[in-house]
N, C-alpha and C positions, 0 to 999 in steps of 0.2 A: 697733712694739708697745710700749705703756706698761704699767707694772706697778703694781698695787695690792697692798700687803702688809698682810695682816691680822695684827695683833699681839695675842696673847692671854697676858697674865700670869696665872699660876695658883698658888694656894696653898690647900690644903684643898679641892681641886676634884676629888678622885678619883671622886666620884659623877657629876660633870657633864661633865668635860673632853672625853670622847670624843664625846658628843652634840653639843657645840659644834663640834668639829673636823669631824665628819662632815657637819654642816649646811653648813659653808663649802665642803667638798669637792663638794657638790651644788649650788652656786650656779649660776644661769643665766648663760650667757656674755654678754659685752658686746663688741661689735665694737671692735677696736683695743686691747683690754686683756687682760692675763693676770693671774691671781690667784696669790698666794703666801700661805702660812700659816706664821707663826712663833710658836712657843710658848716662854715663859720660865717655868720652874718655880722657885719662890722658896724653896728649901731644904726642900721638903716631900717626904719619901720616899714617902708613901702615894700622892701624885699621880704621882710618877715611876714607881712600879710599875704604876699603872693605865693610863698613857698608851700609845697604840698607834702613835705616830709619833715621829720625831726631835725633839729639843728642846734649848733652851739651859738650863743649870743653874747656879744660884747656890748655893754651899755653905751660905749663911746666909739667914735670912728677913730681907730688907732692906726689904720693903714694896713695894707695887704701883708706886709712882711712881719709885723708884730702879730697879726692874726695867724699867719703861717706858723710862726714860732710857738704860739699859744696852742694851736691845734695839735702840732707835733708833740708837744709836751704832755698831752692827755691821751695819746694814741700809742698802743703797743702793736707793732706790725712788722712784717718781714720786708715789705717794700712800700715806699711812699710814691704816689703818683700825683703830682701837683697839676691843677688844671684851672683855667680861667672860667668864671661863671658865665661869661658871654660867648664862649667858644663851644664848638660841637665836635665830639669825637666820632670817627667812623666806627662802624660796628665791630671791626677787627682791631681797634686801637690797643686794647690791653693784651689781647692774644698775641699780637705782633710785637709790642713794645716790651712786655715783661721778660721774655727770654734774652733780649739784648741787655736790658738793665741788670738782669741776674748775672750775665756773663761778665759785663764790664763794671758793674757796681753803680754806674751813673751814666745816664744818657739824656740827650735832648731828642726831640722828635720833630720830624718834618711836617709842615702844615701848609695850607693854602690860604692866602689872605683874601678876604671878601669884604664887601660892604655890609651894612647892618642887616640886609635882607638875604645874606649868604650868596650873593652874586660874585663869583670870583673875578679878581682884577685880571688885567692882561698878564700873560705869562711872564713878561719882563719884570712885573711888580709883585707877583703873588706868592713868591717863595718866602718861607719863614722857618727859622729854627727856634721853635718855642716849646713850652711845657718841659717838665723834667720828671724823670723817674729815677729813684736811687734807693740803695739799701740802707738799712738802719745804721750800719757802721759808718756811713758818710756823715750823718748827723753827729755821731759820737766823736768823729775826728774834727769836724768843722764848728760844732756848737750850734750853729743856726745862721739866720740872716741878720744883716744890719737893719736898723729901725727906720731908715729913710723912706720917703714915699715912692722913690723910683730907683731903678738900676741895681737893686740889691740881688736880683737873681743872676745878673751878669757877674757880679762880684763872687757870689756863691759858686757859680760855675768855674770861675778862674781859680778859686781856692781849692776846689775839688780836683782840678787838673794838676795843681801843684802836688797834691797828695797822691797822685798816680792814677786818677780816674780819667781815662782818656776818652772823653765824650766826643772828640773830633773823629776818632776812629769808630766809636760806637754808632754814631749817627749815619755813617756810611753803610751800615747794615740794612738800612731801610731803603727799599727799592722805590717807594712812592710815598706821598703824603698820607697822614693818618688822621688829620683833623682840619676843621675850618676855623681860621682865626678871624673873628668878627671885628671890624674896625667901625667905630661910631664916635660921634662928637663928644661923648662924655668919658671916653677912655683917657687914661693918663698920658698916653703918647700923643693925643690930639689936643689936650689942654694947653693953653698958652703958658700956664704957670708951671707945668711939669713935662711939657713936650720935649722932643729930642734936642732942640736948640735953646731951650729955656735956661735962664740963669740958674735956677734951682738945680736942674739936672746936671749942669756943667760943674757946679760947686760940689754936688754930691759925688760925682765921679772923681773929682780932684781929691776930696777927703779920703775916699776909699782907696785910691791909688797910693796915697801917702802911707796908709796903713799897710797896704800890700807890699810896698817897697821896703817897709821895715821887717818884712818876713812874717807878719801876723797872719796865721792861717786859721787858728781856732779862736772864736770870740765867745763872749758871754751873751747869749741871746736875750733880748728884751721881750717880755711877755705881758699879758694883761689878764684880768679876771674874765672867766667865761662861765656862762650859765647854760645848762643843757635844757632845751625846751622840746617836749614831746608833742607830736601832732596826733 
């Protein structure tokens, strides 16, 4: 029996986190696979008070990518499935995505962009290539994510592609979207400090491109102390 571990980093997610977790608990089964859900709360007391399951806790807000590195470092699994705490997977998300990730080693997943009440945007605006599933070997080759607040998943995807994991081909295997991407005012892409056109994000992309141009594929991931809290 193989294991797919869903990793959900959470900060300021007190309104959404339980909907996300419950949706993964109701996933359709896939022969030969078992599912696990691992949540990491990034120093946010409100989210910690709202959650209804056990979780890993960071005393400080270290950022989503340091949290991801830290959670990955304490998990032994066959397949990692990264997912946003404010998003919602369809019931067939894992059953459909796992075979693609197993075949290609790494894949992104198609989703539908919605407002915070899960109302889809117009078709011209609602397509998204988000979330990632990848084998353990990908982490072994890439090391992990950069520590910046934004854009590190894009960099991770690019480094995986250089290593031969053709996510562009893999994502074509999905005939339809598999999750709702919730957009809200507190998301990093909406914030003036970290939004798409923010100075911070542009500087981060420049720094990572410089490293990428040097041929750096594997990095030493930054992690933080985590405490396991049982409910």
